A tleap script that builds the chain and sets N, CA, C and O, in Angstrom:
source leaprc.protein.ff14SB
mol = sequence {
  NMET ARG GLN GLY LYS THR TYR LEU LYS LYS
  ASN ASP GLN VAL GLU VAL ILE ALA GLY LYS
  ASP LYS GLY ARG VAL GLY LYS VAL LEU ARG
  VAL LEU ILE ASP LYS ASP LYS ALA VAL VAL
  GLU ARG ILE ASN MET ILE LYS ARG HIE THR
  LYS PRO ARG GLU MET ASN GLN GLN GLY GLN
  ILE VAL GLU LYS GLU SER PRO ILE HIE VAL
  SER ASN LEU GLN LEU ILE CYS PRO GLU CYS
  THR LYS THR GLY ARG ILE GLY LYS LYS ILE
  LEU ASP ASP GLY LYS LYS ILE ARG TYR CYS
  LYS SER CYS GLY GLU SER ILE GLU SER LYS
  CALA
}
set mol.1.N position { 0.832 -1.176 0.000 }
set mol.1.CA position { 0.000 0.000 0.000 }
set mol.1.C position { 0.885 1.250 0.000 }
set mol.1.O position { 1.849 1.345 0.760 }
set mol.2.N position { 0.539 2.202 -0.863 }
set mol.2.CA position { 1.296 3.451 -0.975 }
set mol.2.C position { 0.975 4.330 0.220 }
set mol.2.O position { -0.191 4.583 0.522 }
set mol.3.N position { 2.018 4.793 0.897 }
set mol.3.CA position { 1.803 5.680 2.028 }
set mol.3.C position { 2.794 6.822 1.987 }
set mol.3.O position { 3.885 6.696 1.431 }
set mol.4.N position { 2.404 7.941 2.580 }
set mol.4.CA position { 3.333 9.037 2.756 }
set mol.4.C position { 3.321 10.082 1.660 }
set mol.4.O position { 4.038 11.076 1.780 }
set mol.5.N position { 2.547 9.915 0.594 }
set mol.5.CA position { 2.485 10.917 -0.455 }
set mol.5.C position { 1.035 11.318 -0.674 }
set mol.5.O position { 0.147 10.467 -0.730 }
set mol.6.N position { 0.806 12.612 -0.798 }
set mol.6.CA position { -0.528 13.106 -1.083 }
set mol.6.C position { -0.420 14.410 -1.853 }
set mol.6.O position { 0.580 15.121 -1.755 }
set mol.7.N position { -1.447 14.714 -2.610 }
set mol.7.CA position { -1.470 15.943 -3.400 }
set mol.7.C position { -2.154 17.073 -2.643 }
set mol.7.O position { -2.227 18.193 -3.148 }
set mol.8.N position { -2.657 16.801 -1.439 }
set mol.8.CA position { -3.369 17.805 -0.661 }
set mol.8.C position { -2.416 18.558 0.257 }
set mol.8.O position { -1.430 18.009 0.748 }
set mol.9.N position { -2.738 19.835 0.477 }
set mol.9.CA position { -1.993 20.663 1.420 }
set mol.9.C position { -2.982 21.406 2.295 }
set mol.9.O position { -4.173 21.468 1.992 }
set mol.10.N position { -2.479 21.971 3.386 }
set mol.10.CA position { -3.310 22.748 4.295 }
set mol.10.C position { -3.911 23.941 3.545 }
set mol.10.O position { -3.255 24.531 2.686 }
set mol.11.N position { -5.150 24.292 3.870 }
set mol.11.CA position { -5.920 25.403 3.285 }
set mol.11.C position { -6.409 25.139 1.870 }
set mol.11.O position { -6.935 26.059 1.243 }
set mol.12.N position { -6.264 23.929 1.333 }
set mol.12.CA position { -6.832 23.589 0.026 }
set mol.12.C position { -8.346 23.453 0.151 }
set mol.12.O position { -8.847 23.017 1.188 }
set mol.13.N position { -9.068 23.821 -0.889 }
set mol.13.CA position { -10.519 23.648 -0.956 }
set mol.13.C position { -10.776 22.284 -1.597 }
set mol.13.O position { -10.309 22.029 -2.707 }
set mol.14.N position { -11.518 21.401 -0.908 }
set mol.14.CA position { -11.757 20.053 -1.409 }
set mol.14.C position { -13.244 19.720 -1.378 }
set mol.14.O position { -14.021 20.321 -0.636 }
set mol.15.N position { -13.620 18.743 -2.207 }
set mol.15.CA position { -14.982 18.210 -2.210 }
set mol.15.C position { -14.914 16.739 -1.857 }
set mol.15.O position { -14.013 16.031 -2.307 }
set mol.16.N position { -15.870 16.270 -1.047 }
set mol.16.CA position { -15.935 14.863 -0.670 }
set mol.16.C position { -16.626 14.119 -1.804 }
set mol.16.O position { -17.726 14.490 -2.215 }
set mol.17.N position { -15.979 13.059 -2.316 }
set mol.17.CA position { -16.537 12.329 -3.461 }
set mol.17.C position { -17.102 10.963 -3.076 }
set mol.17.O position { -17.685 10.280 -3.918 }
set mol.18.N position { -16.935 10.551 -1.799 }
set mol.18.CA position { -17.481 9.269 -1.351 }
set mol.18.C position { -17.733 9.333 0.146 }
set mol.18.O position { -17.049 10.052 0.875 }
set mol.19.N position { -18.733 8.567 0.596 }
set mol.19.CA position { -19.026 8.486 2.023 }
set mol.19.C position { -20.261 9.267 2.411 }
set mol.19.O position { -21.013 9.735 1.556 }
set mol.20.N position { -20.463 9.403 3.710 }
set mol.20.CA position { -21.690 10.029 4.216 }
set mol.20.C position { -21.783 11.522 3.913 }
set mol.20.O position { -22.884 12.072 3.880 }
set mol.21.N position { -20.658 12.183 3.692 }
set mol.21.CA position { -20.645 13.620 3.394 }
set mol.21.C position { -20.423 13.897 1.913 }
set mol.21.O position { -19.945 14.975 1.558 }
set mol.22.N position { -20.755 12.959 1.049 }
set mol.22.CA position { -20.527 13.105 -0.389 }
set mol.22.C position { -21.176 14.378 -0.933 }
set mol.22.O position { -22.342 14.662 -0.661 }
set mol.23.N position { -20.386 15.145 -1.716 }
set mol.23.CA position { -20.886 16.368 -2.318 }
set mol.23.C position { -20.601 17.624 -1.514 }
set mol.23.O position { -20.759 18.731 -2.028 }
set mol.24.N position { -20.184 17.476 -0.263 }
set mol.24.CA position { -19.915 18.651 0.572 }
set mol.24.C position { -18.510 19.187 0.313 }
set mol.24.O position { -17.601 18.444 -0.058 }
set mol.25.N position { -18.354 20.482 0.514 }
set mol.25.CA position { -17.088 21.171 0.242 }
set mol.25.C position { -16.553 21.746 1.549 }
set mol.25.O position { -17.315 22.233 2.384 }
set mol.26.N position { -15.228 21.681 1.714 }
set mol.26.CA position { -14.612 22.237 2.912 }
set mol.26.C position { -13.145 22.539 2.697 }
set mol.26.O position { -12.574 22.233 1.650 }
set mol.27.N position { -12.542 23.147 3.714 }
set mol.27.CA position { -11.138 23.535 3.660 }
set mol.27.C position { -10.322 22.543 4.481 }
set mol.27.O position { -10.745 22.146 5.567 }
set mol.28.N position { -9.161 22.138 3.976 }
set mol.28.CA position { -8.294 21.195 4.680 }
set mol.28.C position { -7.648 21.921 5.860 }
set mol.28.O position { -6.981 22.940 5.683 }
set mol.29.N position { -7.854 21.383 7.067 }
set mol.29.CA position { -7.272 21.967 8.273 }
set mol.29.C position { -5.876 21.408 8.538 }
set mol.29.O position { -4.964 22.147 8.910 }
set mol.30.N position { -5.717 20.096 8.344 }
set mol.30.CA position { -4.395 19.482 8.458 }
set mol.30.C position { -4.371 18.154 7.716 }
set mol.30.O position { -5.407 17.523 7.510 }
set mol.31.N position { -3.174 17.742 7.320 }
set mol.31.CA position { -2.987 16.509 6.565 }
set mol.31.C position { -2.161 15.548 7.412 }
set mol.31.O position { -1.094 15.907 7.910 }
set mol.32.N position { -2.663 14.320 7.573 }
set mol.32.CA position { -1.947 13.277 8.311 }
set mol.32.C position { -1.278 12.372 7.273 }
set mol.32.O position { -1.886 11.415 6.795 }
set mol.33.N position { -0.036 12.677 6.933 }
set mol.33.CA position { 0.644 12.008 5.831 }
set mol.33.C position { 0.872 10.532 6.122 }
set mol.33.O position { 0.727 9.697 5.230 }
set mol.34.N position { 1.232 10.199 7.372 }
set mol.34.CA position { 1.531 8.807 7.706 }
set mol.34.C position { 0.309 7.897 7.616 }
set mol.34.O position { 0.461 6.690 7.427 }
set mol.35.N position { -0.901 8.448 7.746 }
set mol.35.CA position { -2.131 7.656 7.680 }
set mol.35.C position { -2.898 7.865 6.374 }
set mol.35.O position { -3.948 7.249 6.190 }
set mol.36.N position { -2.414 8.706 5.464 }
set mol.36.CA position { -3.106 9.046 4.214 }
set mol.36.C position { -4.496 9.619 4.473 }
set mol.36.O position { -5.450 9.285 3.771 }
set mol.37.N position { -4.609 10.482 5.482 }
set mol.37.CA position { -5.892 11.083 5.831 }
set mol.37.C position { -5.741 12.590 5.962 }
set mol.37.O position { -4.636 13.115 6.098 }
set mol.38.N position { -6.884 13.272 5.917 }
set mol.38.CA position { -6.899 14.717 6.076 }
set mol.38.C position { -8.094 15.106 6.944 }
set mol.38.O position { -9.136 14.451 6.909 }
set mol.39.N position { -7.937 16.171 7.719 }
set mol.39.CA position { -9.022 16.714 8.524 }
set mol.39.C position { -9.573 17.906 7.757 }
set mol.39.O position { -8.849 18.858 7.466 }
set mol.40.N position { -10.878 17.845 7.428 }
set mol.40.CA position { -11.521 18.882 6.626 }
set mol.40.C position { -12.552 19.599 7.496 }
set mol.40.O position { -13.275 18.974 8.271 }
set mol.41.N position { -12.604 20.922 7.351 }
set mol.41.CA position { -13.495 21.757 8.148 }
set mol.41.C position { -14.959 21.358 7.958 }
set mol.41.O position { -15.459 21.316 6.834 }
set mol.42.N position { -15.648 21.062 9.083 }
set mol.42.CA position { -17.079 20.713 9.131 }
set mol.42.C position { -17.445 19.463 8.319 }
set mol.42.O position { -18.599 19.309 7.919 }
set mol.43.N position { -16.480 18.571 8.072 }
set mol.43.CA position { -16.734 17.315 7.347 }
set mol.43.C position { -16.379 16.152 8.276 }
set mol.43.O position { -15.401 16.229 9.018 }
set mol.44.N position { -17.177 15.068 8.236 }
set mol.44.CA position { -16.950 13.857 9.025 }
set mol.44.C position { -16.953 14.179 10.525 }
set mol.44.O position { -16.041 13.801 11.260 }
set mol.45.N position { -18.001 14.884 10.955 }
set mol.45.CA position { -18.112 15.301 12.350 }
set mol.45.C position { -18.440 14.104 13.255 }
set mol.45.O position { -19.246 13.243 12.899 }
set mol.46.N position { -17.803 14.068 14.424 }
set mol.46.CA position { -18.072 13.035 15.421 }
set mol.46.C position { -18.399 13.720 16.743 }
set mol.46.O position { -18.042 14.878 16.959 }
set mol.47.N position { -19.082 12.990 17.626 }
set mol.47.CA position { -19.387 13.492 18.959 }
set mol.47.C position { -18.414 12.832 19.936 }
set mol.47.O position { -18.277 11.609 19.965 }
set mol.48.N position { -17.745 13.658 20.732 }
set mol.48.CA position { -16.741 13.183 21.679 }
set mol.48.C position { -17.241 13.474 23.087 }
set mol.48.O position { -17.468 14.634 23.432 }
set mol.49.N position { -17.416 12.442 23.904 }
set mol.49.CA position { -17.865 12.625 25.281 }
set mol.49.C position { -16.649 12.878 26.161 }
set mol.49.O position { -15.741 12.048 26.219 }
set mol.50.N position { -16.625 14.015 26.842 }
set mol.50.CA position { -15.485 14.358 27.684 }
set mol.50.C position { -15.888 14.353 29.155 }
set mol.50.O position { -16.999 14.749 29.505 }
set mol.51.N position { -14.979 13.904 30.007 }
set mol.51.CA position { -15.199 13.887 31.451 }
set mol.51.C position { -14.822 15.248 32.034 }
set mol.51.O position { -14.017 15.976 31.452 }
set mol.52.N position { -15.397 15.584 33.167 }
set mol.52.CA position { -14.967 16.813 33.831 }
set mol.52.C position { -13.539 16.645 34.358 }
set mol.52.O position { -13.224 15.627 34.974 }
set mol.53.N position { -12.681 17.631 34.122 }
set mol.53.CA position { -11.278 17.551 34.537 }
set mol.53.C position { -11.047 18.207 35.905 }
set mol.53.O position { -10.098 17.860 36.607 }
set mol.54.N position { -11.902 19.140 36.276 }
set mol.54.CA position { -11.777 19.820 37.565 }
set mol.54.C position { -13.085 19.666 38.326 }
set mol.54.O position { -14.092 19.229 37.768 }
set mol.55.N position { -13.064 20.026 39.594 }
set mol.55.CA position { -14.265 19.870 40.426 }
set mol.55.C position { -15.423 20.745 39.954 }
set mol.55.O position { -16.579 20.328 40.025 }
set mol.56.N position { -15.124 21.968 39.469 }
set mol.56.CA position { -16.181 22.893 39.075 }
set mol.56.C position { -16.531 22.794 37.588 }
set mol.56.O position { -17.352 23.573 37.104 }
set mol.57.N position { -15.933 21.866 36.861 }
set mol.57.CA position { -16.192 21.729 35.420 }
set mol.57.C position { -17.207 20.610 35.194 }
set mol.57.O position { -17.235 19.629 35.937 }
set mol.58.N position { -18.036 20.764 34.165 }
set mol.58.CA position { -19.021 19.737 33.834 }
set mol.58.C position { -18.533 18.880 32.689 }
set mol.58.O position { -17.747 19.330 31.855 }
set mol.59.N position { -19.004 17.631 32.649 }
set mol.59.CA position { -18.758 16.785 31.488 }
set mol.59.C position { -19.614 17.290 30.345 }
set mol.59.O position { -20.666 17.887 30.571 }
set mol.60.N position { -19.164 17.053 29.102 }
set mol.60.CA position { -19.916 17.572 27.962 }
set mol.60.C position { -19.697 16.702 26.732 }
set mol.60.O position { -18.826 15.832 26.704 }
set mol.61.N position { -20.507 16.960 25.726 }
set mol.61.CA position { -20.362 16.288 24.437 }
set mol.61.C position { -19.831 17.322 23.453 }
set mol.61.O position { -20.481 18.339 23.209 }
set mol.62.N position { -18.662 17.069 22.893 }
set mol.62.CA position { -18.001 17.999 21.980 }
set mol.62.C position { -18.072 17.430 20.570 }
set mol.62.O position { -17.757 16.260 20.352 }
set mol.63.N position { -18.485 18.258 19.612 }
set mol.63.CA position { -18.474 17.837 18.204 }
set mol.63.C position { -17.184 18.307 17.572 }
set mol.63.O position { -16.819 19.476 17.692 }
set mol.64.N position { -16.484 17.395 16.893 }
set mol.64.CA position { -15.236 17.762 16.244 }
set mol.64.C position { -15.061 16.993 14.946 }
set mol.64.O position { -15.735 15.992 14.702 }
set mol.65.N position { -14.138 17.481 14.112 }
set mol.65.CA position { -13.879 16.842 12.831 }
set mol.65.C position { -13.011 15.610 13.034 }
set mol.65.O position { -12.092 15.605 13.854 }
set mol.66.N position { -13.318 14.576 12.277 }
set mol.66.CA position { -12.533 13.353 12.290 }
set mol.66.C position { -11.807 13.242 10.952 }
set mol.66.O position { -12.327 13.713 9.940 }
set mol.67.N position { -10.620 12.632 10.919 }
set mol.67.CA position { -9.898 12.504 9.649 }
set mol.67.C position { -10.677 11.669 8.630 }
set mol.67.O position { -11.394 10.736 8.990 }
set mol.68.N position { -10.522 12.021 7.358 }
set mol.68.CA position { -11.159 11.300 6.257 }
set mol.68.C position { -10.056 10.915 5.273 }
set mol.68.O position { -9.113 11.679 5.069 }
set mol.69.N position { -10.169 9.749 4.671 }
set mol.69.CA position { -9.121 9.259 3.772 }
set mol.69.C position { -9.023 10.153 2.539 }
set mol.69.O position { -10.038 10.616 2.018 }
set mol.70.N position { -7.781 10.395 2.071 }
set mol.70.CA position { -7.573 11.318 0.952 }
set mol.70.C position { -8.162 10.791 -0.352 }
set mol.70.O position { -8.401 11.573 -1.273 }
set mol.71.N position { -8.402 9.475 -0.454 }
set mol.71.CA position { -9.005 8.938 -1.672 }
set mol.71.C position { -10.468 9.346 -1.804 }
set mol.71.O position { -11.038 9.261 -2.892 }
set mol.72.N position { -11.078 9.786 -0.710 }
set mol.72.CA position { -12.466 10.247 -0.722 }
set mol.72.C position { -12.579 11.746 -0.928 }
set mol.72.O position { -13.678 12.296 -0.856 }
set mol.73.N position { -11.461 12.422 -1.184 }
set mol.73.CA position { -11.439 13.870 -1.378 }
set mol.73.C position { -10.913 14.203 -2.763 }
set mol.73.O position { -10.046 13.509 -3.293 }
set mol.74.N position { -11.445 15.269 -3.343 }
set mol.74.CA position { -10.948 15.744 -4.631 }
set mol.74.C position { -10.758 17.251 -4.547 }
set mol.74.O position { -11.637 17.983 -4.091 }
set mol.75.N position { -9.597 17.695 -4.993 }
set mol.75.CA position { -9.223 19.100 -4.912 }
set mol.75.C position { -10.048 19.939 -5.890 }
set mol.75.O position { -10.321 19.507 -7.009 }
set mol.76.N position { -10.439 21.136 -5.461 }
set mol.76.CA position { -11.167 22.068 -6.317 }
set mol.76.C position { -10.168 23.088 -6.846 }
set mol.76.O position { -9.461 23.733 -6.072 }
set mol.77.N position { -10.111 23.230 -8.174 }
set mol.77.CA position { -9.198 24.178 -8.806 }
set mol.77.C position { -9.679 25.595 -8.521 }
set mol.77.O position { -10.845 25.900 -8.770 }
set mol.78.N position { -8.807 26.480 -8.002 }
set mol.78.CA position { -9.240 27.847 -7.721 }
set mol.78.C position { -9.484 28.680 -8.984 }
set mol.78.O position { -10.188 29.688 -8.920 }
set mol.79.N position { -8.921 28.285 -10.120 }
set mol.79.CA position { -9.082 29.046 -11.364 }
set mol.79.C position { -10.401 28.708 -12.063 }
set mol.79.O position { -11.200 29.596 -12.360 }
set mol.80.N position { -10.624 27.396 -12.328 }
set mol.80.CA position { -11.834 27.009 -13.075 }
set mol.80.C position { -12.971 26.571 -12.152 }
set mol.80.O position { -14.052 26.237 -12.635 }
set mol.81.N position { -12.753 26.565 -10.843 }
set mol.81.CA position { -13.723 26.190 -9.804 }
set mol.81.C position { -14.392 24.834 -10.056 }
set mol.81.O position { -15.563 24.652 -9.722 }
set mol.82.N position { -13.668 23.898 -10.636 }
set mol.82.CA position { -14.167 22.542 -10.850 }
set mol.82.C position { -13.284 21.565 -10.096 }
set mol.82.O position { -12.105 21.829 -9.862 }
set mol.83.N position { -13.873 20.419 -9.714 }
set mol.83.CA position { -13.036 19.359 -9.175 }
set mol.83.C position { -12.422 18.639 -10.357 }
set mol.83.O position { -13.051 18.489 -11.404 }
set mol.84.N position { -11.215 18.206 -10.185 }
set mol.84.CA position { -10.566 17.519 -11.284 }
set mol.84.C position { -9.279 16.885 -10.842 }
set mol.84.O position { -8.883 16.970 -9.680 }
set mol.85.N position { -8.637 16.250 -11.786 }
set mol.85.CA position { -7.374 15.595 -11.479 }
set mol.85.C position { -6.265 16.628 -11.381 }
set mol.85.O position { -6.316 17.696 -11.990 }
set mol.86.N position { -5.271 16.274 -10.599 }
set mol.86.CA position { -4.159 17.169 -10.325 }
set mol.86.C position { -2.883 16.534 -10.848 }
set mol.86.O position { -2.657 15.336 -10.679 }
set mol.87.N position { -2.052 17.351 -11.486 }
set mol.87.CA position { -0.750 16.889 -11.945 }
set mol.87.C position { 0.341 17.683 -11.258 }
set mol.87.O position { 0.096 18.739 -10.675 }
set mol.88.N position { 1.551 17.153 -11.338 }
set mol.88.CA position { 2.703 17.868 -10.787 }
set mol.88.C position { 3.692 18.074 -11.912 }
set mol.88.O position { 3.881 17.188 -12.746 }
set mol.89.N position { 4.329 19.246 -11.945 }
set mol.89.CA position { 5.377 19.476 -12.930 }
set mol.89.C position { 6.460 20.350 -12.323 }
set mol.89.O position { 6.232 21.075 -11.355 }
set mol.90.N position { 7.641 20.265 -12.914 }
set mol.90.CA position { 8.782 21.033 -12.454 }
set mol.90.C position { 9.015 22.166 -13.439 }
set mol.90.O position { 9.147 21.940 -14.641 }
set mol.91.N position { 9.065 23.389 -12.919 }
set mol.91.CA position { 9.280 24.566 -13.758 }
set mol.91.C position { 10.754 24.680 -14.137 }
set mol.91.O position { 11.591 23.927 -13.641 }
set mol.92.N position { 11.062 25.636 -15.025 }
set mol.92.CA position { 12.436 25.833 -15.480 }
set mol.92.C position { 13.387 26.204 -14.346 }
set mol.92.O position { 14.566 25.854 -14.384 }
set mol.93.N position { 12.875 26.913 -13.332 }
set mol.93.CA position { 13.731 27.306 -12.209 }
set mol.93.C position { 13.883 26.201 -11.156 }
set mol.93.O position { 14.500 26.424 -10.114 }
set mol.94.N position { 13.322 25.004 -11.419 }
set mol.94.CA position { 13.458 23.865 -10.521 }
set mol.94.C position { 12.388 23.771 -9.454 }
set mol.94.O position { 12.460 22.904 -8.583 }
set mol.95.N position { 11.396 24.648 -9.505 }
set mol.95.CA position { 10.328 24.663 -8.509 }
set mol.95.C position { 9.231 23.682 -8.910 }
set mol.95.O position { 8.824 23.652 -10.072 }
set mol.96.N position { 8.742 22.867 -7.948 }
set mol.96.CA position { 7.663 21.922 -8.212 }
set mol.96.C position { 6.328 22.606 -7.948 }
set mol.96.O position { 6.160 23.280 -6.931 }
set mol.97.N position { 5.384 22.432 -8.857 }
set mol.97.CA position { 4.045 22.994 -8.656 }
set mol.97.C position { 2.990 21.939 -8.957 }
set mol.97.O position { 3.248 20.963 -9.661 }
set mol.98.N position { 1.787 22.154 -8.406 }
set mol.98.CA position { 0.625 21.331 -8.744 }
set mol.98.C position { -0.195 22.107 -9.756 }
set mol.98.O position { -0.300 23.330 -9.664 }
set mol.99.N position { -0.777 21.412 -10.720 }
set mol.99.CA position { -1.600 22.104 -11.709 }
set mol.99.C position { -2.861 21.294 -11.997 }
set mol.99.O position { -2.890 20.074 -11.835 }
set mol.100.N position { -3.905 22.008 -12.428 }
set mol.100.CA position { -5.177 21.398 -12.792 }
set mol.100.C position { -5.048 20.816 -14.186 }
set mol.100.O position { -4.622 21.515 -15.106 }
set mol.101.N position { -5.406 19.552 -14.362 }
set mol.101.CA position { -5.260 18.911 -15.669 }
set mol.101.C position { -6.325 19.356 -16.659 }
set mol.101.O position { -6.141 19.215 -17.867 }
set mol.102.N position { -7.456 19.899 -16.157 }
set mol.102.CA position { -8.504 20.332 -17.090 }
set mol.102.C position { -8.253 21.715 -17.657 }
set mol.102.O position { -8.477 21.939 -18.846 }
set mol.103.N position { -7.785 22.664 -16.822 }
set mol.103.CA position { -7.549 24.022 -17.338 }
set mol.103.C position { -6.060 24.343 -17.506 }
set mol.103.O position { -5.720 25.314 -18.183 }
set mol.104.N position { -5.168 23.549 -16.904 }
set mol.104.CA position { -3.744 23.752 -17.066 }
set mol.104.C position { -3.139 24.812 -16.169 }
set mol.104.O position { -1.934 25.058 -16.238 }
set mol.105.N position { -3.953 25.454 -15.316 }
set mol.105.CA position { -3.455 26.522 -14.438 }
set mol.105.C position { -2.841 25.962 -13.168 }
set mol.105.O position { -3.184 24.863 -12.733 }
set mol.106.N position { -1.927 26.725 -12.574 }
set mol.106.CA position { -1.274 26.344 -11.336 }
set mol.106.C position { -2.259 26.424 -10.169 }
set mol.106.O position { -3.122 27.301 -10.138 }
set mol.107.N position { -2.125 25.512 -9.219 }
set mol.107.CA position { -3.000 25.491 -8.061 }
set mol.107.C position { -2.345 26.146 -6.858 }
set mol.107.O position { -3.028 26.485 -5.891 }
set mol.108.N position { -1.041 26.328 -6.903 }
set mol.108.CA position { -0.306 26.873 -5.769 }
set mol.108.C position { -0.825 28.251 -5.397 }
set mol.108.O position { -1.244 29.026 -6.257 }
set mol.109.N position { -0.792 28.546 -4.103 }
set mol.109.CA position { -1.301 29.829 -3.624 }
set mol.109.C position { -0.421 30.963 -4.125 }
set mol.109.O position { 0.786 30.795 -4.304 }
set mol.110.N position { -1.026 32.105 -4.347 }
set mol.110.CA position { -0.325 33.258 -4.911 }
set mol.110.C position { 0.370 34.094 -3.846 }
set mol.110.O position { 0.846 35.190 -4.142 }
set mol.111.N position { 0.439 33.600 -2.606 }
set mol.111.CA position { 1.042 34.358 -1.502 }
set mol.111.C position { 2.543 34.460 -1.589 }
set mol.111.O position { 3.172 35.070 -0.723 }
savepdb mol mol.pdb
quit
């Protein structure tokens, strides 16, 4: 099984293509490279029951995002606003970039 490589990065806009949240769009909060998973904002929510840690604190149920496998996510191109396949290429100056295969534009942030 291939592990440790993914085309997703933090702050990427992704769409869920399989599972209970299919069709929903969110922003990647963090990528777990060793597990091939990503945590996406407001996607794959779970309820976590927490115990009170201090005498004056109450126990509660906390909703939080759970990691989702990267094979169930597809990157949204910021230029053509479509989900599509992603390619990687090396520019003349030796810099690696990700690009959208449908429109050919770079996906890297302009910052």
